[in-house]
PDB file of N, CA, C, O and CB in Angstrom:
ATOM      1  N   GLU A   1     115.953  66.641 122.255  1.00  0.00           N
ATOM      2  CA  GLU A   1     115.307  66.565 120.903  1.00  0.00           C
ATOM      3  C   GLU A   1     116.583  67.108 120.042  1.00  0.00           C
ATOM      4  O   GLU A   1     116.598  68.209 119.491  1.00  0.00           O
ATOM      5  CB  GLU A   1     113.782  67.558 120.748  1.00  0.00           C
ATOM      6  N   THR A   2     117.945  65.906 120.003  1.00  0.00           N
ATOM      7  CA  THR A   2     118.974  66.623 119.373  1.00  0.00           C
ATOM      8  C   THR A   2     118.504  66.156 117.939  1.00  0.00           C
ATOM      9  O   THR A   2     117.634  65.301 117.773  1.00  0.00           O
ATOM     10  CB  THR A   2     120.583  66.249 119.875  1.00  0.00           C
ATOM     11  N   GLY A   3     119.194  66.829 116.884  1.00  0.00           N
ATOM     12  CA  GLY A   3     119.231  66.715 115.367  1.00  0.00           C
ATOM     13  C   GLY A   3     117.951  67.374 114.868  1.00  0.00           C
ATOM     14  O   GLY A   3     117.635  67.200 113.690  1.00  0.00           O
ATOM     15  N   GLU A   4     117.162  68.142 115.697  1.00  0.00           N
ATOM     16  CA  GLU A   4     116.139  68.867 115.060  1.00  0.00           C
ATOM     17  C   GLU A   4     116.398  70.325 114.898  1.00  0.00           C
ATOM     18  O   GLU A   4     115.428  71.082 114.855  1.00  0.00           O
ATOM     19  CB  GLU A   4     114.944  68.682 115.765  1.00  0.00           C
ATOM     20  N   LEU A   5     117.598  70.790 114.804  1.00  0.00           N
ATOM     21  CA  LEU A   5     118.030  72.119 114.612  1.00  0.00           C
ATOM     22  C   LEU A   5     116.953  72.842 113.424  1.00  0.00           C
ATOM     23  O   LEU A   5     116.252  73.840 113.593  1.00  0.00           O
ATOM     24  CB  LEU A   5     119.698  72.064 114.129  1.00  0.00           C
ATOM     25  N   GLY A   6     117.072  71.993 112.187  1.00  0.00           N
ATOM     26  CA  GLY A   6     116.473  72.342 110.797  1.00  0.00           C
ATOM     27  C   GLY A   6     115.249  72.763 111.056  1.00  0.00           C
ATOM     28  O   GLY A   6     115.054  73.957 110.832  1.00  0.00           O
ATOM     29  N   ASN A   7     114.191  72.016 111.543  1.00  0.00           N
ATOM     30  CA  ASN A   7     112.572  71.716 111.863  1.00  0.00           C
ATOM     31  C   ASN A   7     112.333  73.296 112.777  1.00  0.00           C
ATOM     32  O   ASN A   7     111.423  74.106 112.602  1.00  0.00           O
ATOM     33  CB  ASN A   7     112.237  69.873 113.082  1.00  0.00           C
ATOM     34  N   MET A   8     113.392  73.368 113.693  1.00  0.00           N
ATOM     35  CA  MET A   8     112.987  74.376 114.873  1.00  0.00           C
ATOM     36  C   MET A   8     113.461  75.959 114.145  1.00  0.00           C
ATOM     37  O   MET A   8     113.013  77.067 114.437  1.00  0.00           O
ATOM     38  CB  MET A   8     114.016  73.940 116.590  1.00  0.00           C
ATOM     39  N   LEU A   9     114.331  75.667 113.295  1.00  0.00           N
ATOM     40  CA  LEU A   9     114.621  77.058 112.320  1.00  0.00           C
ATOM     41  C   LEU A   9     113.257  77.377 111.349  1.00  0.00           C
ATOM     42  O   LEU A   9     112.578  78.403 111.296  1.00  0.00           O
ATOM     43  CB  LEU A   9     116.128  76.737 111.133  1.00  0.00           C
ATOM     44  N   LYS A  10     113.128  76.140 110.628  1.00  0.00           N
ATOM     45  CA  LYS A  10     111.621  76.370 109.879  1.00  0.00           C
ATOM     46  C   LYS A  10     110.439  76.879 110.897  1.00  0.00           C
ATOM     47  O   LYS A  10     109.790  77.882 110.600  1.00  0.00           O
ATOM     48  CB  LYS A  10     111.045  74.816 109.192  1.00  0.00           C
ATOM     49  N   ARG A  11     110.198  76.197 112.034  1.00  0.00           N
ATOM     50  CA  ARG A  11     109.058  76.995 112.746  1.00  0.00           C
ATOM     51  C   ARG A  11     109.237  78.293 113.156  1.00  0.00           C
ATOM     52  O   ARG A  11     108.346  79.143 113.133  1.00  0.00           O
ATOM     53  CB  ARG A  11     108.663  76.400 113.874  1.00  0.00           C
ATOM     54  N   ILE A  12     110.404  78.477 113.543  1.00  0.00           N
ATOM     55  CA  ILE A  12     110.370  79.958 114.006  1.00  0.00           C
ATOM     56  C   ILE A  12     110.780  81.052 112.732  1.00  0.00           C
ATOM     57  O   ILE A  12     110.825  82.278 112.832  1.00  0.00           O
ATOM     58  CB  ILE A  12     111.524  80.122 115.334  1.00  0.00           C
ATOM     59  N   ALA A  13     110.975  80.486 111.896  1.00  0.00           N
ATOM     60  CA  ALA A  13     110.694  81.456 110.575  1.00  0.00           C
ATOM     61  C   ALA A  13     109.236  81.698 110.083  1.00  0.00           C
ATOM     62  O   ALA A  13     108.706  82.709 109.621  1.00  0.00           O
ATOM     63  CB  ALA A  13     111.413  80.834 109.306  1.00  0.00           C
ATOM     64  N   ALA A  14     108.730  80.379 110.345  1.00  0.00           N
ATOM     65  CA  ALA A  14     107.274  80.462 109.812  1.00  0.00           C
ATOM     66  C   ALA A  14     106.666  81.559 111.040  1.00  0.00           C
ATOM     67  O   ALA A  14     105.924  82.508 110.786  1.00  0.00           O
ATOM     68  CB  ALA A  14     106.376  78.684 109.748  1.00  0.00           C
ATOM     69  N   PHE A  15     107.019  81.298 112.009  1.00  0.00           N
ATOM     70  CA  PHE A  15     106.337  82.093 113.545  1.00  0.00           C
ATOM     71  C   PHE A  15     106.414  83.672 113.077  1.00  0.00           C
ATOM     72  O   PHE A  15     105.457  84.445 113.033  1.00  0.00           O
ATOM     73  CB  PHE A  15     107.538  81.807 115.334  1.00  0.00           C
ATOM     74  N   TYR A  16     107.816  83.972 112.731  1.00  0.00           N
ATOM     75  CA  TYR A  16     108.087  85.597 112.106  1.00  0.00           C
ATOM     76  C   TYR A  16     107.703  85.974 111.049  1.00  0.00           C
ATOM     77  O   TYR A  16     107.605  87.161 110.740  1.00  0.00           O
ATOM     78  CB  TYR A  16     109.313  86.009 111.900  1.00  0.00           C
ATOM     79  N   GLN A  17     107.337  84.722 110.105  1.00  0.00           N
ATOM     80  CA  GLN A  17     106.757  85.532 108.992  1.00  0.00           C
ATOM     81  C   GLN A  17     105.240  85.557 108.957  1.00  0.00           C
ATOM     82  O   GLN A  17     104.760  86.075 107.949  1.00  0.00           O
ATOM     83  CB  GLN A  17     107.248  85.005 107.671  1.00  0.00           C
ATOM     84  N   SER A  18     104.471  85.136 109.789  1.00  0.00           N
ATOM     85  CA  SER A  18     103.096  85.368 110.205  1.00  0.00           C
ATOM     86  C   SER A  18     103.264  86.513 110.976  1.00  0.00           C
ATOM     87  O   SER A  18     102.539  87.426 110.580  1.00  0.00           O
ATOM     88  CB  SER A  18     102.396  84.223 110.964  1.00  0.00           C
ATOM     89  N   ILE A  19     104.032  86.827 112.035  1.00  0.00           N
ATOM     90  CA  ILE A  19     103.944  87.972 112.703  1.00  0.00           C
ATOM     91  C   ILE A  19     104.171  89.365 111.395  1.00  0.00           C
ATOM     92  O   ILE A  19     103.400  90.318 111.285  1.00  0.00           O
ATOM     93  CB  ILE A  19     105.187  87.847 114.012  1.00  0.00           C
ATOM     94  N   ILE A  20     105.058  89.195 110.778  1.00  0.00           N
ATOM     95  CA  ILE A  20     105.259  90.152 109.433  1.00  0.00           C
ATOM     96  C   ILE A  20     104.179  90.647 108.722  1.00  0.00           C
ATOM     97  O   ILE A  20     103.722  91.768 108.496  1.00  0.00           O
ATOM     98  CB  ILE A  20     105.965  89.498 108.392  1.00  0.00           C
ATOM     99  N   GLU A  21     103.825  89.233 108.360  1.00  0.00           N
ATOM    100  CA  GLU A  21     102.452  89.449 107.443  1.00  0.00           C
ATOM    101  C   GLU A  21     101.404  90.178 108.138  1.00  0.00           C
ATOM    102  O   GLU A  21     100.781  91.049 107.531  1.00  0.00           O
ATOM    103  CB  GLU A  21     101.762  88.061 106.999  1.00  0.00           C
ATOM    104  N   THR A  22     101.112  89.863 109.540  1.00  0.00           N
ATOM    105  CA  THR A  22     100.015  90.317 110.266  1.00  0.00           C
ATOM    106  C   THR A  22     100.345  91.976 110.560  1.00  0.00           C
ATOM    107  O   THR A  22      99.362  92.705 110.695  1.00  0.00           O
ATOM    108  CB  THR A  22      99.838  89.351 111.668  1.00  0.00           C
ATOM    109  N   PHE A  23     101.426  92.455 110.641  1.00  0.00           N
ATOM    110  CA  PHE A  23     101.705  93.608 110.790  1.00  0.00           C
ATOM    111  C   PHE A  23     101.772  94.448 109.430  1.00  0.00           C
ATOM    112  O   PHE A  23     101.555  95.655 109.533  1.00  0.00           O
ATOM    113  CB  PHE A  23     102.814  93.581 111.519  1.00  0.00           C
ATOM    114  N   LEU A  24     102.042  93.943 108.213  1.00  0.00           N
ATOM    115  CA  LEU A  24     101.839  94.694 107.171  1.00  0.00           C
ATOM    116  C   LEU A  24     100.354  94.704 106.662  1.00  0.00           C
ATOM    117  O   LEU A  24      99.883  95.681 106.079  1.00  0.00           O
ATOM    118  CB  LEU A  24     102.743  94.275 106.206  1.00  0.00           C
ATOM    119  N   LYS A  25      99.710  93.660 106.895  1.00  0.00           N
ATOM    120  CA  LYS A  25      98.106  93.836 106.788  1.00  0.00           C
ATOM    121  C   LYS A  25      97.635  95.302 107.340  1.00  0.00           C
ATOM    122  O   LYS A  25      97.305  96.247 106.623  1.00  0.00           O
ATOM    123  CB  LYS A  25      97.302  92.599 107.751  1.00  0.00           C
ATOM    124  N   ARG A  26      97.683  95.283 109.051  1.00  0.00           N
ATOM    125  CA  ARG A  26      97.319  96.186 110.044  1.00  0.00           C
ATOM    126  C   ARG A  26      97.747  97.305 109.311  1.00  0.00           C
ATOM    127  O   ARG A  26      96.797  97.975 108.906  1.00  0.00           O
ATOM    128  CB  ARG A  26      97.914  96.002 111.467  1.00  0.00           C
ATOM    129  N   PHE A  27      99.220  97.877 108.901  1.00  0.00           N
ATOM    130  CA  PHE A  27      99.802  98.880 108.492  1.00  0.00           C
ATOM    131  C   PHE A  27      99.120  99.187 107.031  1.00  0.00           C
ATOM    132  O   PHE A  27      98.833 100.367 106.828  1.00  0.00           O
ATOM    133  CB  PHE A  27     101.283  98.625 108.547  1.00  0.00           C
ATOM    134  N   GLY A  28      98.907  98.478 106.256  1.00  0.00           N
ATOM    135  CA  GLY A  28      98.030  98.575 105.208  1.00  0.00           C
ATOM    136  C   GLY A  28      96.781  99.284 105.382  1.00  0.00           C
ATOM    137  O   GLY A  28      96.553 100.433 105.006  1.00  0.00           O
ATOM    138  N   ILE A  29      95.802  98.309 106.130  1.00  0.00           N
ATOM    139  CA  ILE A  29      94.633  99.007 106.545  1.00  0.00           C
ATOM    140  C   ILE A  29      94.727 100.486 107.215  1.00  0.00           C
ATOM    141  O   ILE A  29      93.989 101.331 106.708  1.00  0.00           O
ATOM    142  CB  ILE A  29      94.003  98.124 107.464  1.00  0.00           C
ATOM    143  N   ILE A  30      95.586 100.906 108.341  1.00  0.00           N
ATOM    144  CA  ILE A  30      95.673 102.191 108.436  1.00  0.00           C
ATOM    145  C   ILE A  30      96.462 103.231 107.352  1.00  0.00           C
ATOM    146  O   ILE A  30      96.268 104.447 107.328  1.00  0.00           O
ATOM    147  CB  ILE A  30      96.165 102.259 109.614  1.00  0.00           C
ATOM    148  N   PHE A  31      97.116 102.716 106.726  1.00  0.00           N
ATOM    149  CA  PHE A  31      97.670 103.499 105.565  1.00  0.00           C
ATOM    150  C   PHE A  31      97.055 103.979 104.487  1.00  0.00           C
ATOM    151  O   PHE A  31      97.490 104.946 103.862  1.00  0.00           O
ATOM    152  CB  PHE A  31      98.484 102.920 105.052  1.00  0.00           C
ATOM    153  N   GLU A  32      95.907 103.295 104.154  1.00  0.00           N
ATOM    154  CA  GLU A  32      95.380 103.517 103.131  1.00  0.00           C
ATOM    155  C   GLU A  32      94.328 104.625 103.324  1.00  0.00           C
ATOM    156  O   GLU A  32      94.419 105.494 102.457  1.00  0.00           O
ATOM    157  CB  GLU A  32      94.963 102.359 102.650  1.00  0.00           C
ATOM    158  N   PRO A  33      93.434 104.810 104.156  1.00  0.00           N
ATOM    159  CA  PRO A  33      92.792 106.009 104.547  1.00  0.00           C
ATOM    160  C   PRO A  33      93.555 107.251 104.602  1.00  0.00           C
ATOM    161  O   PRO A  33      93.180 108.302 104.083  1.00  0.00           O
ATOM    162  CB  PRO A  33      92.259 105.824 105.736  1.00  0.00           C
ATOM    163  N   VAL A  34      94.797 107.065 105.344  1.00  0.00           N
ATOM    164  CA  VAL A  34      95.789 108.199 105.795  1.00  0.00           C
ATOM    165  C   VAL A  34      96.286 108.757 104.577  1.00  0.00           C
ATOM    166  O   VAL A  34      96.314 109.970 104.372  1.00  0.00           O
ATOM    167  CB  VAL A  34      97.036 107.706 106.715  1.00  0.00           C
ATOM    168  N   MET A  35      96.751 107.732 103.614  1.00  0.00           N
ATOM    169  CA  MET A  35      97.328 108.447 102.239  1.00  0.00           C
ATOM    170  C   MET A  35      96.170 109.140 101.337  1.00  0.00           C
ATOM    171  O   MET A  35      96.434 110.035 100.534  1.00  0.00           O
ATOM    172  CB  MET A  35      98.102 107.248 101.230  1.00  0.00           C
ATOM    173  N   LEU A  36      94.716 108.581 101.572  1.00  0.00           N
ATOM    174  CA  LEU A  36      94.012 109.096 100.264  1.00  0.00           C
ATOM    175  C   LEU A  36      93.424 110.629 101.102  1.00  0.00           C
ATOM    176  O   LEU A  36      92.586 111.262 100.460  1.00  0.00           O
ATOM    177  CB  LEU A  36      92.509 107.768  99.522  1.00  0.00           C
ATOM    178  N   ILE A  37      93.775 111.113 102.252  1.00  0.00           N
ATOM    179  CA  ILE A  37      93.263 112.195 102.746  1.00  0.00           C
ATOM    180  C   ILE A  37      94.460 113.015 102.463  1.00  0.00           C
ATOM    181  O   ILE A  37      94.333 114.205 102.174  1.00  0.00           O
ATOM    182  CB  ILE A  37      92.739 112.107 104.180  1.00  0.00           C
ATOM    183  N   PHE A  38      95.668 112.416 102.533  1.00  0.00           N
ATOM    184  CA  PHE A  38      96.771 113.437 102.149  1.00  0.00           C
ATOM    185  C   PHE A  38      96.766 113.761 100.667  1.00  0.00           C
ATOM    186  O   PHE A  38      97.243 114.798 100.207  1.00  0.00           O
ATOM    187  CB  PHE A  38      98.209 112.888 102.520  1.00  0.00           C
ATOM    188  N   MET A  39      96.141 112.716  99.888  1.00  0.00           N
ATOM    189  CA  MET A  39      96.498 112.921  98.432  1.00  0.00           C
ATOM    190  C   MET A  39      94.909 114.028  98.299  1.00  0.00           C
ATOM    191  O   MET A  39      94.931 114.765  97.313  1.00  0.00           O
ATOM    192  CB  MET A  39      96.635 111.062  97.256  1.00  0.00           C
ATOM    193  N   GLY A  40      93.850 114.125  99.052  1.00  0.00           N
ATOM    194  CA  GLY A  40      92.779 115.064  98.784  1.00  0.00           C
ATOM    195  C   GLY A  40      93.159 116.218  99.193  1.00  0.00           C
ATOM    196  O   GLY A  40      92.519 117.132  98.674  1.00  0.00           O
ATOM    197  N   VAL A  41      94.187 116.627 100.137  1.00  0.00           N
ATOM    198  CA  VAL A  41      94.837 117.833 100.842  1.00  0.00           C
ATOM    199  C   VAL A  41      95.632 118.207  99.198  1.00  0.00           C
ATOM    200  O   VAL A  41      95.360 119.227  98.566  1.00  0.00           O
ATOM    201  CB  VAL A  41      96.086 117.367 102.548  1.00  0.00           C
ATOM    202  N   VAL A  42      96.367 117.426  98.849  1.00  0.00           N
ATOM    203  CA  VAL A  42      97.291 118.070  98.040  1.00  0.00           C
ATOM    204  C   VAL A  42      96.474 118.194  96.858  1.00  0.00           C
ATOM    205  O   VAL A  42      96.851 119.202  96.260  1.00  0.00           O
ATOM    206  CB  VAL A  42      98.643 117.349  97.846  1.00  0.00           C
ATOM    207  N   ILE A  43      95.475 117.598  96.217  1.00  0.00           N
ATOM    208  CA  ILE A  43      94.831 117.989  94.924  1.00  0.00           C
ATOM    209  C   ILE A  43      93.818 119.292  95.480  1.00  0.00           C
ATOM    210  O   ILE A  43      93.534 120.077  94.575  1.00  0.00           O
ATOM    211  CB  ILE A  43      93.903 116.534  94.148  1.00  0.00           C
ATOM    212  N   GLY A  44      93.405 119.532  96.446  1.00  0.00           N
ATOM    213  CA  GLY A  44      92.425 120.403  97.033  1.00  0.00           C
ATOM    214  C   GLY A  44      93.451 121.700  96.936  1.00  0.00           C
ATOM    215  O   GLY A  44      93.108 122.698  96.303  1.00  0.00           O
ATOM    216  N   THR A  45      94.634 121.627  97.553  1.00  0.00           N
ATOM    217  CA  THR A  45      95.413 122.832  97.452  1.00  0.00           C
ATOM    218  C   THR A  45      95.835 122.993  96.016  1.00  0.00           C
ATOM    219  O   THR A  45      96.107 124.150  95.698  1.00  0.00           O
ATOM    220  CB  THR A  45      96.627 122.804  98.395  1.00  0.00           C
ATOM    221  N   ILE A  46      95.926 122.237  95.251  1.00  0.00           N
ATOM    222  CA  ILE A  46      96.520 122.541  93.638  1.00  0.00           C
ATOM    223  C   ILE A  46      95.263 123.461  93.060  1.00  0.00           C
ATOM    224  O   ILE A  46      95.374 124.543  92.482  1.00  0.00           O
ATOM    225  CB  ILE A  46      96.775 120.835  92.493  1.00  0.00           C
ATOM    226  N   VAL A  47      94.012 122.729  93.376  1.00  0.00           N
ATOM    227  CA  VAL A  47      92.654 123.392  92.684  1.00  0.00           C
ATOM    228  C   VAL A  47      92.436 124.869  93.431  1.00  0.00           C
ATOM    229  O   VAL A  47      91.948 125.800  92.789  1.00  0.00           O
ATOM    230  CB  VAL A  47      91.116 122.291  92.971  1.00  0.00           C
ATOM    231  N   ILE A  48      92.737 124.989  94.504  1.00  0.00           N
ATOM    232  CA  ILE A  48      92.494 126.600  95.050  1.00  0.00           C
ATOM    233  C   ILE A  48      93.515 127.316  94.724  1.00  0.00           C
ATOM    234  O   ILE A  48      93.393 128.539  94.658  1.00  0.00           O
ATOM    235  CB  ILE A  48      92.340 126.849  96.596  1.00  0.00           C
ATOM    236  N   ALA A  49      94.733 126.684  94.453  1.00  0.00           N
ATOM    237  CA  ALA A  49      95.971 127.533  93.790  1.00  0.00           C
ATOM    238  C   ALA A  49      95.589 127.914  92.659  1.00  0.00           C
ATOM    239  O   ALA A  49      95.739 129.120  92.457  1.00  0.00           O
ATOM    240  CB  ALA A  49      97.293 126.847  93.561  1.00  0.00           C
ATOM    241  N   MET A  50      95.053 127.192  91.667  1.00  0.00           N
ATOM    242  CA  MET A  50      94.657 127.641  90.243  1.00  0.00           C
ATOM    243  C   MET A  50      93.248 128.522  90.196  1.00  0.00           C
ATOM    244  O   MET A  50      93.166 129.452  89.394  1.00  0.00           O
ATOM    245  CB  MET A  50      94.474 126.260  89.296  1.00  0.00           C
ATOM    246  N   PHE A  51      92.411 128.280  90.866  1.00  0.00           N
ATOM    247  CA  PHE A  51      91.395 129.197  90.823  1.00  0.00           C
ATOM    248  C   PHE A  51      91.221 130.539  91.621  1.00  0.00           C
ATOM    249  O   PHE A  51      90.386 131.390  91.318  1.00  0.00           O
ATOM    250  CB  PHE A  51      90.451 128.516  91.068  1.00  0.00           C
ATOM    251  N   LEU A  52      92.196 130.649  92.793  1.00  0.00           N
ATOM    252  CA  LEU A  52      92.108 131.875  93.460  1.00  0.00           C
ATOM    253  C   LEU A  52      92.485 133.016  92.535  1.00  0.00           C
ATOM    254  O   LEU A  52      91.793 134.034  92.565  1.00  0.00           O
ATOM    255  CB  LEU A  52      92.958 131.855  94.667  1.00  0.00           C
ATOM    256  N   PRO A  53      93.564 132.929  91.686  1.00  0.00           N
ATOM    257  CA  PRO A  53      93.929 134.356  90.815  1.00  0.00           C
ATOM    258  C   PRO A  53      92.798 134.468  89.971  1.00  0.00           C
ATOM    259  O   PRO A  53      92.645 135.565  89.434  1.00  0.00           O
ATOM    260  CB  PRO A  53      95.393 134.352  89.813  1.00  0.00           C
ATOM    261  N   ILE A  54      91.950 133.554  89.729  1.00  0.00           N
ATOM    262  CA  ILE A  54      90.931 133.832  88.395  1.00  0.00           C
ATOM    263  C   ILE A  54      89.978 134.418  89.269  1.00  0.00           C
ATOM    264  O   ILE A  54      89.248 135.176  88.631  1.00  0.00           O
ATOM    265  CB  ILE A  54      90.270 132.413  87.357  1.00  0.00           C
ATOM    266  N   PHE A  55      89.622 134.354  90.781  1.00  0.00           N
ATOM    267  CA  PHE A  55      88.449 135.219  91.695  1.00  0.00           C
ATOM    268  C   PHE A  55      89.112 136.550  91.861  1.00  0.00           C
ATOM    269  O   PHE A  55      88.462 137.593  91.923  1.00  0.00           O
ATOM    270  CB  PHE A  55      88.049 134.524  93.369  1.00  0.00           C
ATOM    271  N   ASP A  56      90.276 136.505  91.924  1.00  0.00           N
ATOM    272  CA  ASP A  56      91.072 137.726  92.192  1.00  0.00           C
ATOM    273  C   ASP A  56      90.613 138.781  91.077  1.00  0.00           C
ATOM    274  O   ASP A  56      89.901 139.774  91.221  1.00  0.00           O
ATOM    275  CB  ASP A  56      92.730 137.404  92.132  1.00  0.00           C
ATOM    276  N   LEU A  57      91.262 138.251  89.859  1.00  0.00           N
ATOM    277  CA  LEU A  57      91.049 139.079  88.422  1.00  0.00           C
ATOM    278  C   LEU A  57      89.427 139.655  88.592  1.00  0.00           C
ATOM    279  O   LEU A  57      89.131 140.841  88.444  1.00  0.00           O
ATOM    280  CB  LEU A  57      91.240 137.857  86.802  1.00  0.00           C
ATOM    281  N   VAL A  58      88.519 138.650  88.909  1.00  0.00           N
ATOM    282  CA  VAL A  58      87.071 139.096  88.472  1.00  0.00           C
ATOM    283  C   VAL A  58      86.883 140.343  89.601  1.00  0.00           C
ATOM    284  O   VAL A  58      86.476 141.459  89.276  1.00  0.00           O
ATOM    285  CB  VAL A  58      85.739 137.674  88.616  1.00  0.00           C
ATOM    286  N   THR A  59      87.162 140.053  90.657  1.00  0.00           N
ATOM    287  CA  THR A  59      87.207 141.146  91.701  1.00  0.00           C
ATOM    288  C   THR A  59      88.073 142.457  91.537  1.00  0.00           C
ATOM    289  O   THR A  59      87.569 143.495  91.966  1.00  0.00           O
ATOM    290  CB  THR A  59      87.666 140.526  92.901  1.00  0.00           C
ATOM    291  N   LEU A  60      89.207 142.509  91.014  1.00  0.00           N
ATOM    292  CA  LEU A  60      89.759 143.625  90.433  1.00  0.00           C
ATOM    293  C   LEU A  60      89.062 144.199  89.209  1.00  0.00           C
ATOM    294  O   LEU A  60      89.366 145.360  88.936  1.00  0.00           O
ATOM    295  CB  LEU A  60      91.052 143.320  90.126  1.00  0.00           C
ATOM    296  N   ARG A  61      88.256 143.641  88.492  1.00  0.00           N
ATOM    297  CA  ARG A  61      87.461 144.133  87.490  1.00  0.00           C
ATOM    298  C   ARG A  61      86.228 144.920  87.958  1.00  0.00           C
ATOM    299  O   ARG A  61      85.542 145.663  87.255  1.00  0.00           O
ATOM    300  CB  ARG A  61      87.083 143.050  86.680  1.00  0.00           C
ATOM    301  N   GLY A  62      86.082 144.680  89.067  1.00  0.00           N
ATOM    302  CA  GLY A  62      84.813 145.119  89.694  1.00  0.00           C
ATOM    303  C   GLY A  62      83.475 144.139  89.694  1.00  0.00           C
ATOM    304  O   GLY A  62      82.465 144.269  90.386  1.00  0.00           O
ATOM    305  N   GLY A  63      83.640 143.572  89.144  1.00  0.00           N
ATOM    306  CA  GLY A  63      82.677 142.516  89.186  1.00  0.00           C
ATOM    307  C   GLY A  63      82.356 141.575  90.101  1.00  0.00           C
ATOM    308  O   GLY A  63      83.209 141.366  90.963  1.00  0.00           O
ATOM    309  N   SER A  64      81.210 140.864  90.149  1.00  0.00           N
ATOM    310  CA  SER A  64      81.060 139.984  91.242  1.00  0.00           C
ATOM    311  C   SER A  64      81.575 138.498  90.606  1.00  0.00           C
ATOM    312  O   SER A  64      81.619 138.219  89.408  1.00  0.00           O
ATOM    313  CB  SER A  64      79.425 140.015  91.811  1.00  0.00           C
ATOM    314  N   VAL A  65      82.033 137.434  91.986  1.00  0.00           N
ATOM    315  CA  VAL A  65      82.323 136.177  91.448  1.00  0.00           C
ATOM    316  C   VAL A  65      80.843 135.323  91.057  1.00  0.00           C
ATOM    317  O   VAL A  65      80.877 134.313  90.354  1.00  0.00           O
ATOM    318  CB  VAL A  65      83.270 135.393  92.583  1.00  0.00           C
ATOM    319  N   ASN A  66      79.670 135.834  91.567  1.00  0.00           N
ATOM    320  CA  ASN A  66      78.626 135.368  91.286  1.00  0.00           C
ATOM    321  C   ASN A  66      78.047 135.685  89.656  1.00  0.00           C
ATOM    322  O   ASN A  66      76.964 135.232  89.287  1.00  0.00           O
ATOM    323  CB  ASN A  66      77.851 135.828  92.357  1.00  0.00           C
TER     324      ASN A  66
END
């Protein structure tokens, strides 16, 4: 099949494009929950870092946190 180089290159490009699209979909499915957990840990750390000194001040005054 001579003279079909253009068509074959288009088919190869479509094949690799479908592989890349599948990989990106799978990566997105895995990456989203991991990113949410990471953001939750970061925000939780910030919240704890903000409230821990307040609880320490209450404890130093001799009061209770409740």
